[in-house]
N, C-alpha and C positions, 0 to 999 in steps of 0.2 A: 343379248342373252335370250334364253328361252322365255316363253310366257311364264309368269309366276304360277305357283301351284294352285292358288284359289281360282285364277281365271281358267286354267286348264280343267279343273274340276267342274266349274260352271258350264263351260262349253261341252264338256262330256255329258253332263246331265241334260243340257239342251238337245244334244244330238240323239241321246237315247230316247227322249220324248218324242222325237220325230217332228214332222212339220214340213211345210212348203218353204223353200228359200225365198227371201224377201222379194228378189227380183222377178219371181214368178207369181207373186200375189197381186190382187187388185189393191188400189189404195184403201178401200174399206177393210179388207182382210188385214192389211199392215197396221192399220189404226187399232184393230182389235188386239193384235199382238202387243202394241204399246201399252194399251190399257191393262193387259194381263201382267206386264212386268211391273206396273205401278204397285201392284199388291205385295211384291217382294220388298219394297223399300220401307214399309212401315209408316207411321204417322209423322215422325220427325219431332224435334223439340217444340215445346210451347213458345209462342210469341206473345208479345203484350197486346198487339193490335192486328187484326186481320179484317179487311174489307175488300169489296169489289166495286168497280166503277166502270163506267161506259165512256168510250172515247169516240167522237165522231170522225169518220173516215169517208173517203169518196165512196158514194153509193151505199152508205150504211154506217154501221158502228162495229167496234170491236170491244172486247173486255180487257180489263187489266185487274190483277189482284195485288194488293198492297199488304206486305207482311213487315211489321215494324217492332223494334224494341222500344222501351220506355224513352230512352234518350239517344236517338240515332247519331252516329258519327258521320255518316255519309249516306247517299242514296245511290243504289245500284239498279239500274234498268236492265233487266235480264231477259235475253231472247233465247228461247228454247231451241234445242236441236230437233232433228227429225227429217232432214233433207227437204225442208219446205213443204213436206207432204203429210207427215204424221207428227204427232205430239200436241199435247194440250197443257194449259196451265195447271189443271188438276194433277197431271202426271209428273209435273216438275215442282209441286208444292213442297214435297219433302225435302228436295235439294235446296229450295229456297229457305225453308226453315233452318236447315243446317247453316246456310250462309249468314242468315241473321244472327244465329247463335254464335258462329265463329268470328264474324267481322264487326258486329254491333252496328250494322247498317240496315236501313230500310231497303227492302228489296221489292221492286215492282216487276211482276211477271206480265209479259205481253202476249195476248192471245191473237197474234196476227193471223190473217186468213190464209188457208193452205191450198196448194196446188193438188190436182189439176183443176179444181173448180175455180181457183183464183191463181192464175199464172203470174210469172215475172212481169212487171215489177210490183205487184200488189203487196207482197210480204215486205218489201222495202218501204213503200209508201205508208203502209199501216204502221210500221215500226217507227218511222219518222214522226208520224202523228202522235204516237204513244210517248215518244221522247219529249216532244214539245208540250204535250198535255202534262206530263210529270213535272216539267220545269214550272209550268204555270200553276199547277194545283198542289204541289208539295212545298212551294216556296215559303208558305206561312209557317211550316213546321221547321224552318231553319234556312233562310236565304243564302247563308254562307256555307252550307254543307257541300263538301266535294261531291261532284256528280261523276258517276262511273257507268260506262256502258260495258256489258258483258254478255257472253253467250257461248254455247258449245256447238261445234259442228256447223250446221247451217245457221244456228244462232250466232256462232262466232263470226260467220260471214256477215251477217247482218249488223253485228256490233261494230266490226271493222268499217263497214259502209257508213254507218252512222257517224263515226268519228271523222271520216273523209267529208261527209255532207255538211256536218256542222262547221268544219273549216271553210268549206266552199261558200257557205250561206252566212258566214259571219256570226255563228252562234247557233245553239246555246254553247257555253263553254263546257267542255268535258275535260275532267281532270285526269282520268285514267281509263284505259281500255283493257279489259281482261278477255283474252281470246283463248278459248280451250279447244284444242285440235280443230281450228277453223278451216272451213272451205275458203280458199283464197283464189283459186284458179280452176278453169274448166279443162285443164290438161289431164286427160284420162290415161296417159301413157308414160308417165314419169316412172322413176325407179321404184318408188314406194307403192305405186298403183299396180305394177306388174310383178312385184315380189310375191311368190306363192306363200310365203310365211305370213303375209298380211291379209289373206283372204278369209276373214273370220266373221264376226257378226256383221261388220261392214266390209263389203268386197268391191272390187272394180265393177262387177256386174250390178250390184245394188246402186253404186254411185251413178252408173249410166242410167238406171231406172229412175233415180231421183231427178237427175238433170232432164231426162226426157219429159217428165211430168212437169217440171217447174218451168223450163225454158226450152221448148221444143224447137224454137228457132235458133239454130246452132250459132249463127252470127251474133245474136244478142248476148250470148254468154261471154263474149270478149269485152263487153262494157264494163268499166270500173265498178258500177253499181250491181254487177253480177259476179265479177272476178276482181276483187279489190287489188290483187297483186298486179293487175294490168294498169293501174293508175300511174300516170307519168311522174307526178311529183308528190312525194309523201312528207316533204318537210313541213314542219309546223304542226304536225299531228300530236295529240296527246301522248304522254308516256304510256308504254304498253307492257303488259304481262302476258307471255304466250306459253301455253302448255301444249306439248305434243306427246304422242304415245309412240313407243318404239315399233309396235306391230300394228300399224295403221296405214291405210292407203293415203290418208291425208297428211301423213308426217312431213313429206318433203315440201309441200306447198305451205304448210304452216311455218316451217323453219325458213323457207325462202322469204316469206313475208316479214318475219322477224329480222332477218338480215337486211332486207330492203329498207325497213324502218331505220335500222341502225346506220345504214349508209347515208340516209337522209338527215341524220342528226337527231333522230328521236331516241330518247332514252328507253331502252328495252331491257327487260329481265325475262329470261326464257329458260325453260327446262324441258328436256326429253325425259319422259318417265319410262325407265327401263322395265322390260317385262310386262308392259301393259298394252292392251288393245284399245281400239277406238271404243268410246262409250264408258271407260272406266270411271271417269270423273262423276257421272250421274248414278252410278250404282251404289248409292249410299246404303250402308247396312248389309250389302251383299259382298262386295269386293273390297279388301283392305286398301287397295290403291285409291279408292274414292276418298277415304279419310286423309290419305297423304296429299292427295291433290287439293282438297279443301284446306288443309293446313298450309300448303304452299301459298294458295291465294290469300289466305287470311294473313300470313306473315308479310307477304308483299304489299297487301293493303295497309298494314300497320306501318311498314316502312315508308310507304308513299304519304300517309297521313302525317307521320312525324316530319317528313320533309315539307309537307303542305303548311304545317303550323309553325315552321321556323320563321323568325323575323327576317324581313328582306334586308 
């Protein structure tokens, strides 16, 4: 189906405002665009607790932001999107607040370091350190709380990789992975990449730009900790919830990953959101599709938590 009316109107307004295409910007210019979009989202719901912490990583530290309700039901470690080049935890705090309100979970936003200043695999290593920090430091708030890794776009890529790495390293135990239009492969020429109808806010050209900044060594992109679809064995991974958008260059690889998980015996719940473009999930308060996507994630988390609490 065609893009929904709200998305069409939004894109029309963006086009009328003018501006340089993303793939023609510098990373600094692209980051300014992300900061401007943040103003559109509003502050989000109130949460009971908000704090920042510092996580040691190789050659430095990164920040995490913890947003929590009074009595959390689970812990979601959330990795933001932005092609590994743009995005900050400030820009994703509104989304995180909505996740807290809709799911009753504590949400930990991870401020992994960005390319091109910090190229692959720095984002992966930072994210792994933040996951392990979360397990170590939030255990006192509820050692039996289910642990969820989640993310959108490049953050979905990282969340999928965290699930694979936790399996390979024997822990921590991850109870669910939520992958929102994730990057799962570096194939830039599949059907959804080359479809003219999908060249919207995210296009093939902008994904080439992101990959070139993040992993300029093309051979490295085939590694499973860059392209998780390339992993040989997906059996034993945690259950997955996968969201894709109809008009998105990343649609096919996200759905291919869901199918590969299913084929490996992993429980998967997936949905393609008709009439939506890449990015719809994060446009809370701007696009109606964001509320629908959040509702889907909340419902699936409810379903999983109900299963999680059933007696063996």
